[in-house]
SELUM-824449 format. One record per residue (C-alpha): residue in one letter; x, y, z; residue number from 1. Coordinates in nm, 4 decimals. Example, Ala and Ser with C-alpha at 12.3 -4.5 7.8 and 13.67 -1.06 7.14 Angstrom:
2
  type        c1        c2        c3  seq
     A    1.2300   -0.4500    0.7800    1
     S    1.3670   -0.1060    0.7140    2
This chain:
156
  type        c1        c2        c3  seq
     M    4.4431   -1.2766    0.1854    1
     K    4.1793   -1.5294    0.0871    2
     L    3.9726   -1.4452    0.3986    3
     K    3.9889   -1.0747    0.3149    4
     R    3.8604   -1.1421   -0.0382    5
     I    3.5743   -1.3581    0.0922    6
     M    3.4762   -1.0952    0.3505    7
     T    3.4805   -0.8260    0.0814    8
     Q    3.2599   -1.0376   -0.1458    9
     L    3.0149   -1.1044    0.1379   10
     F    3.0007   -0.7326    0.2221   11
     V    2.9328   -0.6381   -0.1423   12
     A    2.6666   -0.9103   -0.1748   13
     A    2.4945   -0.7895    0.1435   14
     L    2.5090   -0.4291    0.0255   15
     L    2.3610   -0.5158   -0.3144   16
     S    2.0929   -0.7296   -0.1532   17
     S    1.9845   -0.4506    0.0812   18
     A    1.9771   -0.1985   -0.2042   19
     A    1.7628   -0.4301   -0.4155   20
     T    1.5038   -0.4740   -0.1410   21
     R    1.4881   -0.1050   -0.0413   22
     A    1.1435    0.0352   -0.1089   23
     D    1.0961    0.3705   -0.2754   24
     L    0.8205    0.5907   -0.1326   25
     I    0.5787    0.6809   -0.4123   26
     S    0.3370    0.9663   -0.3419   27
     V    0.0040    0.8972   -0.5146   28
     T   -0.2267    1.1882   -0.5977   29
     N   -0.3571    1.0877   -0.9411   30
     D   -0.6500    0.8590   -1.0154   31
     I   -0.6155    0.5313   -1.2016   32
     A   -0.7730    0.6546   -1.5252   33
     A   -1.0434    0.4757   -1.7235   34
     E   -0.9061    0.2141   -1.9646   35
     A   -0.5693    0.2109   -1.7811   36
     T   -0.4042   -0.0833   -1.6081   37
     V   -0.1581    0.0170   -1.3361   38
     T    0.0586   -0.2149   -1.1277   39
     W    0.1813   -0.1200   -0.7819   40
     K    0.5063   -0.3076   -0.7213   41
     A    0.6145   -0.4755   -0.3990   42
     T    0.9491   -0.2972   -0.4280   43
     N    0.7754    0.0343   -0.3464   44
     T    0.5673    0.1782   -0.0655   45
     Y    0.2715    0.3842   -0.1902   46
     L    0.1540    0.6882    0.0081   47
     L   -0.1980    0.8055   -0.0761   48
     N   -0.2095    1.1843   -0.0321   49
     T   -0.5705    1.2279   -0.1414   50
     I   -0.8663    1.0140   -0.2358   51
     V   -0.7383    0.8073   -0.5260   52
     Y   -1.0106    0.6697   -0.7524   53
     V   -0.9800    0.3526   -0.9584   54
     Q   -1.2148    0.4763   -1.2295   55
     T   -1.4668    0.2771   -1.4307   56
     N   -1.2924    0.0373   -1.6721   57
     A   -0.9565    0.0874   -1.4969   58
     T   -0.7595   -0.1865   -1.3233   59
     L   -0.5225   -0.1528   -1.0292   60
     I   -0.2996   -0.4559   -0.9769   61
     I   -0.1236   -0.4731   -0.6402   62
     E    0.1616   -0.7225   -0.6145   63
     P    0.1985   -0.9483   -0.3100   64
     G    0.4167   -0.7789   -0.0490   65
     T    0.3174   -0.4233   -0.1441   66
     V    0.2622   -0.1640    0.1302   67
     I    0.0018    0.1108    0.0808   68
     K   -0.0194    0.3889    0.3397   69
     G   -0.2930    0.6452    0.3788   70
     G   -0.1557    0.9930    0.4294   71
     T   -0.2234    1.1507    0.7685   72
     N   -0.0180    1.4716    0.7448   73
     A   -0.2727    1.7452    0.6575   74
     A    0.0062    1.9660    0.5191   75
     N    0.0698    1.7089    0.2427   76
     L   -0.2879    1.6053    0.1634   77
     V   -0.4462    1.7244   -0.1618   78
     K   -0.8065    1.8489   -0.1562   79
     R   -1.0551    1.6891   -0.3969   80
     A   -1.3546    1.8697   -0.5407   81
     Q   -1.6850    1.7666   -0.3808   82
     I   -1.5060    1.6187   -0.0760   83
     P   -1.5382    1.8553    0.2210   84
     N   -1.2498    1.7142    0.4274   85
     L   -0.8839    1.6509    0.3640   86
     V   -0.8603    1.2739    0.3628   87
     S   -0.6651    0.9954    0.1975   88
     A   -0.8303    0.6784    0.0716   89
     L   -0.8482    0.4343   -0.2163   90
     W   -1.1913    0.4283   -0.3804   91
     V   -1.2679    0.1652   -0.6434   92
     T   -1.5628    0.2996   -0.8427   93
     R   -1.8355    0.0860   -0.9973   94
     G   -1.6772   -0.0826   -1.2988   95
     G   -1.3214   -0.0330   -1.1692   96
     K   -1.1128   -0.3328   -1.0682   97
     I   -0.8615   -0.3990   -0.7953   98
     M   -0.6568   -0.7172   -0.8214   99
     A   -0.4797   -0.7702   -0.4898  100
     D   -0.3769   -1.1251   -0.4076  101
     G   -0.1381   -1.1269   -0.1151  102
     T    0.0070   -1.4387    0.0401  103
     R    0.0919   -1.5433    0.3943  104
     E    0.4586   -1.4829    0.3172  105
     K    0.3939   -1.1594    0.1234  106
     P    0.0776   -0.9913    0.2530  107
     I   -0.0512   -0.6714    0.0971  108
     I   -0.0583   -0.4163    0.3763  109
     F   -0.2953   -0.1182    0.3869  110
     T   -0.2102    0.1054    0.6813  111
     M   -0.1600    0.4648    0.7872  112
     E    0.1340    0.6940    0.7260  113
     G    0.3781    0.6645    1.0124  114
     D    0.3103    0.2963    1.0754  115
     D    0.6310    0.0946    1.0933  116
     V    0.5059   -0.2243    0.9292  117
     N    0.7989   -0.4142    1.0795  118
     D    0.6826   -0.3332    1.4336  119
     P    0.3416   -0.4902    1.5092  120
     N    0.3102   -0.2908    1.8319  121
     D    0.3820    0.0650    1.7177  122
     V    0.0157    0.1457    1.6387  123
     P   -0.2364    0.0272    1.8980  124
     A   -0.5295   -0.1781    1.7644  125
     T   -0.7632    0.0799    1.9200  126
     R   -0.6245    0.3652    1.7070  127
     T   -0.8780    0.4200    1.4305  128
     G   -0.9887    0.6959    1.1931  129
     Q   -0.6408    0.7917    1.0741  130
     W   -0.7233    0.7617    0.7050  131
     G   -1.0203    0.6799    0.4819  132
     G   -0.9345    0.3179    0.4024  133
     V   -1.0350    0.1220    0.0949  134
     V   -1.3852    0.1753   -0.0413  135
     I   -1.5224   -0.0642   -0.3018  136
     M   -1.8351    0.0591   -0.4812  137
     G   -2.0546   -0.1575   -0.6966  138
     R   -2.2742   -0.4621   -0.6886  139
     A   -2.0212   -0.7466   -0.7100  140
     D   -1.9448   -0.9977   -0.4383  141
     Q   -1.6238   -0.9411   -0.2485  142
     H   -1.4383   -1.2665   -0.2123  143
     G   -1.1003   -1.4241   -0.1886  144
     N   -0.9385   -1.7299   -0.0413  145
     G   -0.7639   -1.6404    0.2805  146
     C   -0.8892   -1.2825    0.2762  147
     R   -0.8817   -1.1303    0.6238  148
     R   -0.8778   -0.7925    0.7899  149
     Q   -0.6264   -0.7129    1.0573  150
     R   -0.5770   -0.4036    1.2707  151
     G   -0.2392   -0.3771    1.4358  152
     G   -0.1541   -0.7252    1.5543  153
     A   -0.5178   -0.8292    1.6042  154
     Q   -0.7443   -0.9856    1.3456  155
     V   -1.0824   -0.8097    1.3152  156
């Protein structure tokens, strides 16, 4: 009887733990508006379905461990005025801020829709041009301790 109770408690604890770490998929089509501060949480995966602007005087905070995916399904992408192609990207305009400090244990991952971030071999390092990436406009230096770019499993 005692073993049954312990097994039941372990099962419930495992179930609650997996539910707490499950990421919700958040479709992003709105800009980060001027004067706003928005935080993207590590408990979610963010899918960019258009060019998302971090406008002047806006701040986007991205928690360590957050996954951001650029949309690649043309049927779901939202057209932007003045942009001739359907594309997804994150554009930080002059005067906008992005605060993204990942760690070795909890990296911030920017990738394409359809990438299984738990499988380092599902997207070949040679596969490029799937989404528009991150564009930072302005005159400031780009810096960060331990900042690196990686494509697939290979550092670039």
